[in-house]
N, CA, C and O atoms as a GROMACS GRO file, in nm:
protein
  528
    1UNK      N    1   0.366 -17.264 -12.805
    1UNK     CA    2   0.339 -17.090 -12.835
    1UNK      C    3   0.211 -17.059 -12.917
    1UNK      O    4   0.188 -17.092 -13.034
    2UNK      N    5   0.148 -17.001 -12.846
    2UNK     CA    6   0.026 -16.949 -12.878
    2UNK      C    7   0.000 -16.832 -12.933
    2UNK      O    8   0.029 -16.732 -12.866
    3UNK      N    9  -0.056 -16.815 -13.060
    3UNK     CA   10  -0.044 -16.709 -13.159
    3UNK      C   11  -0.197 -16.651 -13.196
    3UNK      O   12  -0.228 -16.558 -13.271
    4UNK      N   13  -0.269 -16.729 -13.126
    4UNK     CA   14  -0.437 -16.693 -13.125
    4UNK      C   15  -0.446 -16.524 -13.094
    4UNK      O   16  -0.499 -16.437 -13.163
    5UNK      N   17  -0.385 -16.514 -12.983
    5UNK     CA   18  -0.405 -16.405 -12.918
    5UNK      C   19  -0.390 -16.257 -12.991
    5UNK      O   20  -0.452 -16.154 -12.966
    6UNK      N   21  -0.282 -16.281 -13.094
    6UNK     CA   22  -0.226 -16.177 -13.216
    6UNK      C   23  -0.352 -16.180 -13.319
    6UNK      O   24  -0.406 -16.267 -13.388
    7UNK      N   25  -0.374 -16.027 -13.294
    7UNK     CA   26  -0.464 -16.000 -13.406
    7UNK      C   27  -0.397 -15.975 -13.528
    7UNK      O   28  -0.278 -15.942 -13.528
    8UNK      N   29  -0.461 -15.988 -13.633
    8UNK     CA   30  -0.399 -15.941 -13.785
    8UNK      C   31  -0.425 -15.815 -13.817
    8UNK      O   32  -0.532 -15.763 -13.785
    9UNK      N   33  -0.348 -15.763 -13.871
    9UNK     CA   34  -0.348 -15.604 -13.895
    9UNK      C   35  -0.452 -15.605 -14.020
    9UNK      O   36  -0.440 -15.683 -14.115
   10UNK      N   37  -0.550 -15.513 -14.007
   10UNK     CA   38  -0.604 -15.496 -14.152
   10UNK      C   39  -0.536 -15.454 -14.281
   10UNK      O   40  -0.442 -15.376 -14.270
   11UNK      N   41  -0.564 -15.490 -14.384
   11UNK     CA   42  -0.466 -15.395 -14.467
   11UNK      C   43  -0.533 -15.283 -14.489
   11UNK      O   44  -0.653 -15.263 -14.474
   12UNK      N   45  -0.433 -15.196 -14.535
   12UNK     CA   46  -0.452 -15.067 -14.540
   12UNK      C   47  -0.464 -15.026 -14.680
   12UNK      O   48  -0.373 -15.065 -14.753
   13UNK      N   49  -0.555 -14.956 -14.733
   13UNK     CA   50  -0.622 -14.900 -14.846
   13UNK      C   51  -0.553 -14.826 -14.890
   13UNK      O   52  -0.506 -14.744 -14.810
   14UNK      N   53  -0.513 -14.816 -15.030
   14UNK     CA   54  -0.408 -14.710 -15.090
   14UNK      C   55  -0.512 -14.551 -15.095
   14UNK      O   56  -0.633 -14.544 -15.113
   15UNK      N   57  -0.434 -14.460 -15.077
   15UNK     CA   58  -0.518 -14.341 -15.064
   15UNK      C   59  -0.569 -14.316 -15.186
   15UNK      O   60  -0.518 -14.349 -15.293
   16UNK      N   61  -0.706 -14.236 -15.163
   16UNK     CA   62  -0.768 -14.213 -15.292
   16UNK      C   63  -0.756 -14.070 -15.326
   16UNK      O   64  -0.791 -13.982 -15.247
   17UNK      N   65  -0.694 -14.039 -15.476
   17UNK     CA   66  -0.661 -13.904 -15.498
   17UNK      C   67  -0.788 -13.861 -15.536
   17UNK      O   68  -0.871 -13.935 -15.589
   18UNK      N   69  -0.812 -13.706 -15.503
   18UNK     CA   70  -0.898 -13.642 -15.529
   18UNK      C   71  -0.919 -13.597 -15.708
   18UNK      O   72  -0.834 -13.551 -15.784
   19UNK      N   73  -1.071 -13.631 -15.738
   19UNK     CA   74  -1.112 -13.610 -15.875
   19UNK      C   75  -1.059 -13.452 -15.941
   19UNK      O   76  -1.097 -13.338 -15.918
   20UNK      N   77  -0.972 -13.498 -16.016
   20UNK     CA   78  -0.979 -13.344 -16.104
   20UNK      C   79  -1.089 -13.280 -16.173
   20UNK      O   80  -1.158 -13.368 -16.225
   21UNK      N   81  -1.124 -13.187 -16.191
   21UNK     CA   82  -1.234 -13.099 -16.223
   21UNK      C   83  -1.156 -13.082 -16.348
   21UNK      O   84  -1.043 -13.032 -16.346
   22UNK      N   85  -1.229 -13.132 -16.484
   22UNK     CA   86  -1.187 -13.060 -16.605
   22UNK      C   87  -1.224 -12.938 -16.629
   22UNK      O   88  -1.344 -12.911 -16.626
   23UNK      N   89  -1.135 -12.848 -16.657
   23UNK     CA   90  -1.180 -12.710 -16.676
   23UNK      C   91  -1.150 -12.647 -16.795
   23UNK      O   92  -1.033 -12.635 -16.832
   24UNK      N   93  -1.268 -12.596 -16.876
   24UNK     CA   94  -1.215 -12.519 -17.019
   24UNK      C   95  -1.097 -12.442 -17.010
   24UNK      O   96  -1.082 -12.358 -16.921
   25UNK      N   97  -1.006 -12.467 -17.104
   25UNK     CA   98  -0.878 -12.370 -17.107
   25UNK      C   99  -0.766 -12.418 -17.018
   25UNK      O  100  -0.657 -12.363 -17.008
   26UNK      N  101  -0.813 -12.554 -16.937
   26UNK     CA  102  -0.714 -12.590 -16.837
   26UNK      C  103  -0.578 -12.652 -16.909
   26UNK      O  104  -0.577 -12.705 -17.020
   27UNK      N  105  -0.454 -12.632 -16.816
   27UNK     CA  106  -0.308 -12.653 -16.919
   27UNK      C  107  -0.288 -12.820 -16.818
   27UNK      O  108  -0.283 -12.838 -16.696
   28UNK      N  109  -0.280 -12.914 -16.931
   28UNK     CA  110  -0.226 -13.053 -16.872
   28UNK      C  111  -0.110 -13.026 -16.790
   28UNK      O  112  -0.053 -12.918 -16.797
   29UNK      N  113  -0.066 -13.135 -16.696
   29UNK     CA  114   0.030 -13.110 -16.595
   29UNK      C  115   0.051 -13.250 -16.538
   29UNK      O  116  -0.034 -13.337 -16.521
   30UNK      N  117   0.185 -13.254 -16.510
   30UNK     CA  118   0.240 -13.428 -16.468
   30UNK      C  119   0.217 -13.395 -16.319
   30UNK      O  120   0.247 -13.491 -16.248
   31UNK      N  121   0.184 -13.312 -16.267
   31UNK     CA  122   0.200 -13.326 -16.112
   31UNK      C  123   0.049 -13.444 -16.054
   31UNK      O  124  -0.053 -13.472 -16.117
   32UNK      N  125   0.081 -13.479 -15.945
   32UNK     CA  126  -0.016 -13.544 -15.876
   32UNK      C  127  -0.135 -13.506 -15.834
   32UNK      O  128  -0.139 -13.400 -15.771
   33UNK      N  129  -0.216 -13.554 -15.850
   33UNK     CA  130  -0.355 -13.444 -15.805
   33UNK      C  131  -0.388 -13.386 -15.701
   33UNK      O  132  -0.469 -13.294 -15.695
   34UNK      N  133  -0.305 -13.453 -15.576
   34UNK     CA  134  -0.298 -13.348 -15.475
   34UNK      C  135  -0.198 -13.241 -15.447
   34UNK      O  136  -0.197 -13.176 -15.343
   35UNK      N  137  -0.108 -13.226 -15.553
   35UNK     CA  138  -0.024 -13.151 -15.546
   35UNK      C  139  -0.059 -13.023 -15.651
   35UNK      O  140   0.021 -12.929 -15.655
   36UNK      N  141  -0.176 -13.021 -15.734
   36UNK     CA  142  -0.240 -12.925 -15.822
   36UNK      C  143  -0.365 -12.837 -15.721
   36UNK      O  144  -0.422 -12.876 -15.619
   37UNK      N  145  -0.374 -12.750 -15.771
   37UNK     CA  146  -0.467 -12.615 -15.744
   37UNK      C  147  -0.590 -12.640 -15.806
   37UNK      O  148  -0.602 -12.652 -15.928
   38UNK      N  149  -0.685 -12.649 -15.721
   38UNK     CA  150  -0.816 -12.702 -15.766
   38UNK      C  151  -0.899 -12.572 -15.776
   38UNK      O  152  -0.869 -12.476 -15.705
   39UNK      N  153  -0.992 -12.568 -15.854
   39UNK     CA  154  -1.074 -12.457 -15.817
   39UNK      C  155  -1.198 -12.452 -15.720
   39UNK      O  156  -1.272 -12.550 -15.710
   40UNK      N  157  -1.214 -12.363 -15.664
   40UNK     CA  158  -1.307 -12.337 -15.555
   40UNK      C  159  -1.412 -12.308 -15.625
   40UNK      O  160  -1.386 -12.250 -15.731
   41UNK      N  161  -1.580 -12.339 -15.591
   41UNK     CA  162  -1.682 -12.287 -15.610
   41UNK      C  163  -1.690 -12.139 -15.584
   41UNK      O  164  -1.589 -12.088 -15.536
   42UNK      N  165  -1.780 -12.072 -15.604
   42UNK     CA  166  -1.826 -11.938 -15.601
   42UNK      C  167  -1.864 -11.926 -15.415
   42UNK      O  168  -1.937 -12.012 -15.364
   43UNK      N  169  -1.824 -11.851 -15.359
   43UNK     CA  170  -1.840 -11.807 -15.234
   43UNK      C  171  -1.891 -11.673 -15.216
   43UNK      O  172  -1.860 -11.579 -15.290
   44UNK      N  173  -1.987 -11.664 -15.094
   44UNK     CA  174  -2.017 -11.532 -15.110
   44UNK      C  175  -1.916 -11.416 -15.007
   44UNK      O  176  -1.844 -11.466 -14.921
   45UNK      N  177  -1.919 -11.307 -15.019
   45UNK     CA  178  -1.800 -11.251 -14.986
   45UNK      C  179  -1.822 -11.215 -14.832
   45UNK      O  180  -1.942 -11.220 -14.805
   46UNK      N  181  -1.765 -11.191 -14.755
   46UNK     CA  182  -1.759 -11.211 -14.604
   46UNK      C  183  -1.757 -11.044 -14.571
   46UNK      O  184  -1.663 -10.975 -14.609
   47UNK      N  185  -1.852 -10.998 -14.507
   47UNK     CA  186  -1.865 -10.867 -14.401
   47UNK      C  187  -1.852 -10.848 -14.267
   47UNK      O  188  -1.936 -10.888 -14.187
   48UNK      N  189  -1.767 -10.797 -14.240
   48UNK     CA  190  -1.738 -10.740 -14.110
   48UNK      C  191  -1.856 -10.622 -14.056
   48UNK      O  192  -1.867 -10.503 -14.084
   49UNK      N  193  -1.917 -10.689 -13.989
   49UNK     CA  194  -2.022 -10.586 -13.913
   49UNK      C  195  -2.051 -10.604 -13.768
   49UNK      O  196  -2.132 -10.688 -13.726
   50UNK      N  197  -1.987 -10.528 -13.696
   50UNK     CA  198  -1.951 -10.551 -13.559
   50UNK      C  199  -2.050 -10.491 -13.485
   50UNK      O  200  -2.077 -10.376 -13.522
   51UNK      N  201  -2.128 -10.546 -13.367
   51UNK     CA  202  -2.234 -10.509 -13.272
   51UNK      C  203  -2.216 -10.347 -13.260
   51UNK      O  204  -2.108 -10.289 -13.253
   52UNK      N  205  -2.342 -10.290 -13.259
   52UNK     CA  206  -2.304 -10.127 -13.214
   52UNK      C  207  -2.232 -10.090 -13.317
   52UNK      O  208  -2.156 -10.003 -13.275
   53UNK      N  209  -2.209 -10.114 -13.454
   53UNK     CA  210  -2.107 -10.033 -13.540
   53UNK      C  211  -2.146  -9.888 -13.539
   53UNK      O  212  -2.048  -9.814 -13.536
   54UNK      N  213  -2.243  -9.836 -13.539
   54UNK     CA  214  -2.267  -9.697 -13.529
   54UNK      C  215  -2.207  -9.638 -13.422
   54UNK      O  216  -2.135  -9.545 -13.460
   55UNK      N  217  -2.207  -9.654 -13.301
   55UNK     CA  218  -2.120  -9.598 -13.207
   55UNK      C  219  -2.012  -9.648 -13.228
   55UNK      O  220  -1.938  -9.550 -13.216
   56UNK      N  221  -1.932  -9.756 -13.258
   56UNK     CA  222  -1.799  -9.745 -13.294
   56UNK      C  223  -1.746  -9.646 -13.384
   56UNK      O  224  -1.647  -9.574 -13.368
   57UNK      N  225  -1.830  -9.653 -13.483
   57UNK     CA  226  -1.797  -9.542 -13.638
   57UNK      C  227  -1.769  -9.411 -13.553
   57UNK      O  228  -1.662  -9.350 -13.550
   58UNK      N  229  -1.891  -9.378 -13.479
   58UNK     CA  230  -1.885  -9.222 -13.416
   58UNK      C  231  -1.757  -9.177 -13.317
   58UNK      O  232  -1.700  -9.068 -13.306
   59UNK      N  233  -1.730  -9.333 -13.235
   59UNK     CA  234  -1.613  -9.289 -13.168
   59UNK      C  235  -1.476  -9.281 -13.236
   59UNK      O  236  -1.384  -9.209 -13.198
   60UNK      N  237  -1.473  -9.366 -13.346
   60UNK     CA  238  -1.374  -9.358 -13.447
   60UNK      C  239  -1.321  -9.207 -13.519
   60UNK      O  240  -1.212  -9.156 -13.545
   61UNK      N  241  -1.457  -9.172 -13.534
   61UNK     CA  242  -1.480  -9.056 -13.597
   61UNK      C  243  -1.406  -8.921 -13.554
   61UNK      O  244  -1.328  -8.840 -13.603
   62UNK      N  245  -1.491  -8.949 -13.406
   62UNK     CA  246  -1.430  -8.844 -13.292
   62UNK      C  247  -1.270  -8.831 -13.293
   62UNK      O  248  -1.208  -8.727 -13.314
   63UNK      N  249  -1.214  -8.962 -13.264
   63UNK     CA  250  -1.082  -8.991 -13.255
   63UNK      C  251  -1.005  -8.927 -13.366
   63UNK      O  252  -0.922  -8.840 -13.338
   64UNK      N  253  -1.027  -8.964 -13.494
   64UNK     CA  254  -0.955  -8.908 -13.638
   64UNK      C  255  -0.966  -8.756 -13.619
   64UNK      O  256  -0.862  -8.693 -13.634
   65UNK      N  257  -1.075  -8.690 -13.588
   65UNK     CA  258  -1.098  -8.554 -13.563
   65UNK      C  259  -1.000  -8.482 -13.472
   65UNK      O  260  -0.963  -8.367 -13.496
   66UNK      N  261  -0.960  -8.550 -13.371
   66UNK     CA  262  -0.849  -8.500 -13.281
   66UNK      C  263  -0.711  -8.508 -13.344
   66UNK      O  264  -0.621  -8.424 -13.352
   67UNK      N  265  -0.720  -8.631 -13.386
   67UNK     CA  266  -0.543  -8.663 -13.470
   67UNK      C  267  -0.545  -8.550 -13.590
   67UNK      O  268  -0.432  -8.508 -13.615
   68UNK      N  269  -0.647  -8.495 -13.666
   68UNK     CA  270  -0.619  -8.429 -13.767
   68UNK      C  271  -0.536  -8.306 -13.747
   68UNK      O  272  -0.544  -8.241 -13.642
   69UNK      N  273  -0.454  -8.269 -13.851
   69UNK     CA  274  -0.380  -8.136 -13.866
   69UNK      C  275  -0.366  -8.069 -13.973
   69UNK      O  276  -0.345  -8.143 -14.069
   70UNK      N  277  -0.368  -7.933 -14.003
   70UNK     CA  278  -0.364  -7.867 -14.096
   70UNK      C  279  -0.240  -7.846 -14.155
   70UNK      O  280  -0.145  -7.834 -14.077
   71UNK      N  281  -0.216  -7.839 -14.290
   71UNK     CA  282  -0.074  -7.783 -14.324
   71UNK      C  283  -0.106  -7.672 -14.387
   71UNK      O  284  -0.201  -7.637 -14.457
   72UNK      N  285   0.024  -7.604 -14.336
   72UNK     CA  286   0.012  -7.428 -14.384
   72UNK      C  287   0.162  -7.431 -14.439
   72UNK      O  288   0.255  -7.498 -14.394
   73UNK      N  289   0.166  -7.314 -14.580
   73UNK     CA  290   0.292  -7.282 -14.600
   73UNK      C  291   0.302  -7.123 -14.594
   73UNK      O  292   0.210  -7.054 -14.637
   74UNK      N  293   0.399  -7.076 -14.549
   74UNK     CA  294   0.426  -6.951 -14.495
   74UNK      C  295   0.544  -6.896 -14.565
   74UNK      O  296   0.624  -6.987 -14.585
   75UNK      N  297   0.578  -6.801 -14.603
   75UNK     CA  298   0.668  -6.720 -14.662
   75UNK      C  299   0.738  -6.646 -14.544
   75UNK      O  300   0.674  -6.569 -14.474
   76UNK      N  301   0.896  -6.675 -14.518
   76UNK     CA  302   0.963  -6.560 -14.458
   76UNK      C  303   0.997  -6.455 -14.532
   76UNK      O  304   1.088  -6.464 -14.616
   77UNK      N  305   0.937  -6.356 -14.513
   77UNK     CA  306   0.972  -6.231 -14.584
   77UNK      C  307   1.118  -6.171 -14.569
   77UNK      O  308   1.148  -6.098 -14.664
   78UNK      N  309   1.220  -6.187 -14.466
   78UNK     CA  310   1.344  -6.158 -14.452
   78UNK      C  311   1.433  -6.262 -14.483
   78UNK      O  312   1.551  -6.231 -14.496
   79UNK      N  313   1.407  -6.349 -14.494
   79UNK     CA  314   1.511  -6.460 -14.533
   79UNK      C  315   1.469  -6.530 -14.710
   79UNK      O  316   1.540  -6.605 -14.777
   80UNK      N  317   1.363  -6.486 -14.738
   80UNK     CA  318   1.295  -6.535 -14.820
   80UNK      C  319   1.305  -6.693 -14.859
   80UNK      O  320   1.362  -6.756 -14.948
   81UNK      N  321   1.233  -6.721 -14.767
   81UNK     CA  322   1.208  -6.877 -14.740
   81UNK      C  323   1.076  -6.945 -14.730
   81UNK      O  324   0.980  -6.883 -14.682
   82UNK      N  325   1.064  -7.076 -14.775
   82UNK     CA  326   0.935  -7.135 -14.777
   82UNK      C  327   0.942  -7.208 -14.656
   82UNK      O  328   1.028  -7.295 -14.644
   83UNK      N  329   0.851  -7.181 -14.554
   83UNK     CA  330   0.863  -7.273 -14.429
   83UNK      C  331   0.693  -7.342 -14.421
   83UNK      O  332   0.587  -7.278 -14.425
   84UNK      N  333   0.714  -7.493 -14.411
   84UNK     CA  334   0.572  -7.561 -14.417
   84UNK      C  335   0.597  -7.598 -14.279
   84UNK      O  336   0.705  -7.637 -14.234
   85UNK      N  337   0.446  -7.574 -14.191
   85UNK     CA  338   0.390  -7.616 -14.102
   85UNK      C  339   0.295  -7.718 -14.071
   85UNK      O  340   0.194  -7.741 -14.138
   86UNK      N  341   0.322  -7.766 -13.991
   86UNK     CA  342   0.154  -7.866 -13.927
   86UNK      C  343   0.108  -7.770 -13.815
   86UNK      O  344   0.178  -7.704 -13.739
   87UNK      N  345  -0.014  -7.778 -13.822
   87UNK     CA  346  -0.060  -7.697 -13.730
   87UNK      C  347  -0.208  -7.756 -13.673
   87UNK      O  348  -0.299  -7.796 -13.745
   88UNK      N  349  -0.209  -7.753 -13.525
   88UNK     CA  350  -0.318  -7.829 -13.461
   88UNK      C  351  -0.477  -7.691 -13.472
   88UNK      O  352  -0.492  -7.581 -13.420
   89UNK      N  353  -0.565  -7.772 -13.564
   89UNK     CA  354  -0.697  -7.672 -13.620
   89UNK      C  355  -0.740  -7.631 -13.477
   89UNK      O  356  -0.788  -7.518 -13.489
   90UNK      N  357  -0.745  -7.666 -13.358
   90UNK     CA  358  -0.850  -7.626 -13.238
   90UNK      C  359  -0.745  -7.521 -13.171
   90UNK      O  360  -0.783  -7.415 -13.120
   91UNK      N  361  -0.631  -7.555 -13.175
   91UNK     CA  362  -0.558  -7.452 -13.068
   91UNK      C  363  -0.483  -7.355 -13.171
   91UNK      O  364  -0.477  -7.238 -13.132
   92UNK      N  365  -0.432  -7.378 -13.278
   92UNK     CA  366  -0.355  -7.317 -13.381
   92UNK      C  367  -0.226  -7.304 -13.359
   92UNK      O  368  -0.166  -7.203 -13.395
   93UNK      N  369  -0.166  -7.411 -13.293
   93UNK     CA  370  -0.021  -7.440 -13.241
   93UNK      C  371   0.029  -7.533 -13.333
   93UNK      O  372  -0.020  -7.641 -13.366
   94UNK      N  373   0.172  -7.456 -13.386
   94UNK     CA  374   0.263  -7.513 -13.462
   94UNK      C  375   0.313  -7.658 -13.390
   94UNK      O  376   0.381  -7.656 -13.287
   95UNK      N  377   0.270  -7.791 -13.460
   95UNK     CA  378   0.306  -7.898 -13.424
   95UNK      C  379   0.463  -7.953 -13.458
   95UNK      O  380   0.543  -8.010 -13.384
   96UNK      N  381   0.474  -7.909 -13.614
   96UNK     CA  382   0.629  -7.943 -13.684
   96UNK      C  383   0.627  -7.869 -13.797
   96UNK      O  384   0.528  -7.843 -13.865
   97UNK      N  385   0.741  -7.836 -13.815
   97UNK     CA  386   0.773  -7.747 -13.871
   97UNK      C  387   0.916  -7.776 -13.958
   97UNK      O  388   1.017  -7.813 -13.899
   98UNK      N  389   0.912  -7.751 -14.122
   98UNK     CA  390   1.016  -7.762 -14.169
   98UNK      C  391   1.052  -7.629 -14.248
   98UNK      O  392   0.957  -7.571 -14.301
   99UNK      N  393   1.173  -7.577 -14.259
   99UNK     CA  394   1.286  -7.605 -14.143
   99UNK      C  395   1.244  -7.569 -14.028
   99UNK      O  396   1.160  -7.481 -14.009
  100UNK      N  397   1.306  -7.641 -13.935
  100UNK     CA  398   1.307  -7.603 -13.774
  100UNK      C  399   1.361  -7.500 -13.742
  100UNK      O  400   1.456  -7.462 -13.810
  101UNK      N  401   1.312  -7.411 -13.613
  101UNK     CA  402   1.316  -7.287 -13.595
  101UNK      C  403   1.443  -7.281 -13.563
  101UNK      O  404   1.489  -7.169 -13.584
  102UNK      N  405   1.558  -7.394 -13.501
  102UNK     CA  406   1.706  -7.379 -13.486
  102UNK      C  407   1.739  -7.372 -13.622
  102UNK      O  408   1.857  -7.338 -13.630
  103UNK      N  409   1.707  -7.382 -13.692
  103UNK     CA  410   1.764  -7.387 -13.886
  103UNK      C  411   1.763  -7.282 -13.885
  103UNK      O  412   1.865  -7.216 -13.868
  104UNK      N  413   1.633  -7.226 -13.907
  104UNK     CA  414   1.591  -7.058 -13.935
  104UNK      C  415   1.675  -6.978 -13.849
  104UNK      O  416   1.699  -6.867 -13.898
  105UNK      N  417   1.720  -6.995 -13.753
  105UNK     CA  418   1.785  -6.911 -13.669
  105UNK      C  419   1.940  -6.906 -13.688
  105UNK      O  420   2.008  -6.803 -13.678
  106UNK      N  421   1.989  -7.036 -13.719
  106UNK     CA  422   2.126  -7.073 -13.768
  106UNK      C  423   2.148  -6.976 -13.901
  106UNK      O  424   2.241  -6.896 -13.902
  107UNK      N  425   2.061  -6.987 -14.006
  107UNK     CA  426   2.081  -6.949 -14.137
  107UNK      C  427   2.038  -6.768 -14.122
  107UNK      O  428   2.073  -6.697 -14.216
  108UNK      N  429   1.979  -6.717 -14.030
  108UNK     CA  430   1.982  -6.591 -14.009
  108UNK      C  431   2.087  -6.531 -13.928
  108UNK      O  432   2.126  -6.418 -13.959
  109UNK      N  433   2.139  -6.594 -13.826
  109UNK     CA  434   2.280  -6.557 -13.782
  109UNK      C  435   2.398  -6.553 -13.910
  109UNK      O  436   2.480  -6.461 -13.911
  110UNK      N  437   2.400  -6.644 -14.004
  110UNK     CA  438   2.490  -6.647 -14.109
  110UNK      C  439   2.469  -6.552 -14.165
  110UNK      O  440   2.561  -6.475 -14.188
  111UNK      N  441   2.331  -6.523 -14.208
  111UNK     CA  442   2.298  -6.423 -14.322
  111UNK      C  443   2.362  -6.308 -14.254
  111UNK      O  444   2.436  -6.238 -14.324
  112UNK      N  445   2.348  -6.283 -14.157
  112UNK     CA  446   2.398  -6.138 -14.065
  112UNK      C  447   2.546  -6.113 -14.075
  112UNK      O  448   2.607  -6.014 -14.114
  113UNK      N  449   2.592  -6.235 -14.026
  113UNK     CA  450   2.770  -6.238 -14.058
  113UNK      C  451   2.817  -6.207 -14.180
  113UNK      O  452   2.918  -6.138 -14.193
  114UNK      N  453   2.757  -6.249 -14.272
  114UNK     CA  454   2.811  -6.209 -14.432
  114UNK      C  455   2.770  -6.078 -14.458
  114UNK      O  456   2.845  -5.998 -14.515
  115UNK      N  457   2.634  -6.041 -14.416
  115UNK     CA  458   2.616  -5.911 -14.449
  115UNK      C  459   2.733  -5.796 -14.378
  115UNK      O  460   2.790  -5.703 -14.435
  116UNK      N  461   2.741  -5.833 -14.251
  116UNK     CA  462   2.838  -5.732 -14.184
  116UNK      C  463   2.968  -5.747 -14.260
  116UNK      O  464   3.022  -5.643 -14.298
  117UNK      N  465   3.019  -5.848 -14.285
  117UNK     CA  466   3.141  -5.895 -14.346
  117UNK      C  467   3.157  -5.805 -14.467
  117UNK      O  468   3.253  -5.730 -14.480
  118UNK      N  469   3.041  -5.817 -14.571
  118UNK     CA  470   3.032  -5.711 -14.694
  118UNK      C  471   3.057  -5.583 -14.661
  118UNK      O  472   3.126  -5.510 -14.731
  119UNK      N  473   2.991  -5.540 -14.533
  119UNK     CA  474   2.989  -5.378 -14.543
  119UNK      C  475   3.103  -5.340 -14.481
  119UNK      O  476   3.130  -5.220 -14.488
  120UNK      N  477   3.195  -5.429 -14.407
  120UNK     CA  478   3.311  -5.394 -14.385
  120UNK      C  479   3.409  -5.390 -14.520
  120UNK      O  480   3.480  -5.294 -14.550
  121UNK      N  481   3.401  -5.479 -14.574
  121UNK     CA  482   3.476  -5.482 -14.704
  121UNK      C  483   3.437  -5.373 -14.803
  121UNK      O  484   3.519  -5.327 -14.882
  122UNK      N  485   3.323  -5.336 -14.797
  122UNK     CA  486   3.259  -5.194 -14.871
  122UNK      C  487   3.328  -5.061 -14.796
  122UNK      O  488   3.347  -4.962 -14.867
  123UNK      N  489   3.361  -5.058 -14.670
  123UNK     CA  490   3.402  -4.954 -14.596
  123UNK      C  491   3.544  -4.953 -14.583
  123UNK      O  492   3.596  -4.871 -14.507
  124UNK      N  493   3.601  -5.020 -14.638
  124UNK     CA  494   3.768  -5.045 -14.637
  124UNK      C  495   3.845  -5.119 -14.492
  124UNK      O  496   3.962  -5.146 -14.467
  125UNK      N  497   3.705  -5.136 -14.409
  125UNK     CA  498   3.805  -5.201 -14.290
  125UNK      C  499   3.788  -5.372 -14.299
  125UNK      O  500   3.691  -5.423 -14.356
  126UNK      N  501   3.858  -5.425 -14.258
  126UNK     CA  502   3.887  -5.589 -14.225
  126UNK      C  503   3.856  -5.636 -14.132
  126UNK      O  504   3.888  -5.754 -14.119
  127UNK      N  505   3.773  -5.564 -14.010
  127UNK     CA  506   3.793  -5.617 -13.875
  127UNK      C  507   3.623  -5.620 -13.907
  127UNK      O  508   3.545  -5.542 -13.961
  128UNK      N  509   3.611  -5.762 -13.839
  128UNK     CA  510   3.454  -5.804 -13.820
  128UNK      C  511   3.450  -5.836 -13.674
  128UNK      O  512   3.531  -5.901 -13.607
  129UNK      N  513   3.338  -5.776 -13.637
  129UNK     CA  514   3.285  -5.756 -13.492
  129UNK      C  515   3.250  -5.886 -13.467
  129UNK      O  516   3.187  -5.932 -13.563
  130UNK      N  517   3.263  -5.963 -13.381
  130UNK     CA  518   3.179  -6.080 -13.312
  130UNK      C  519   3.106  -6.080 -13.206
  130UNK      O  520   3.179  -6.078 -13.107
  131UNK      N  521   3.018  -6.082 -13.185
  131UNK     CA  522   2.900  -6.111 -13.088
  131UNK      C  523   2.844  -6.206 -13.084
  131UNK      O  524   2.780  -6.252 -13.179
  132UNK      N  525   2.858  -6.276 -12.940
  132UNK     CA  526   2.812  -6.402 -12.915
  132UNK      C  527   2.695  -6.403 -12.795
  132UNK      O  528   2.643  -6.508 -12.760
   0.00000   0.00000   0.00000
């Protein structure tokens, strides 16, 4: 049997642990050096400056202006209720309103029913007229 062709494996060296930097005020630990957090030297701050940034900024500002809405607070004199509205500044169109229009109509309808019922009680009649 010929064993000359089988090469010998070189000896594997033990891993070298990173050197611990002794920092003033550091706390002693029993962790292995590779499991500890080591301080990093001072680095320069990263700044993102894309090419054509003035053009991109102008385009972004234009988009933001298109998306802007104005807030408006309105007092409904009939129901004595505060209404919050989001309005498109260019068109004046109400985009969103709290409470919404359906809720305001429902409240007005209920208010009218209650008034009609109170008037009927005051007049002595117990009949309430329903109009749909």
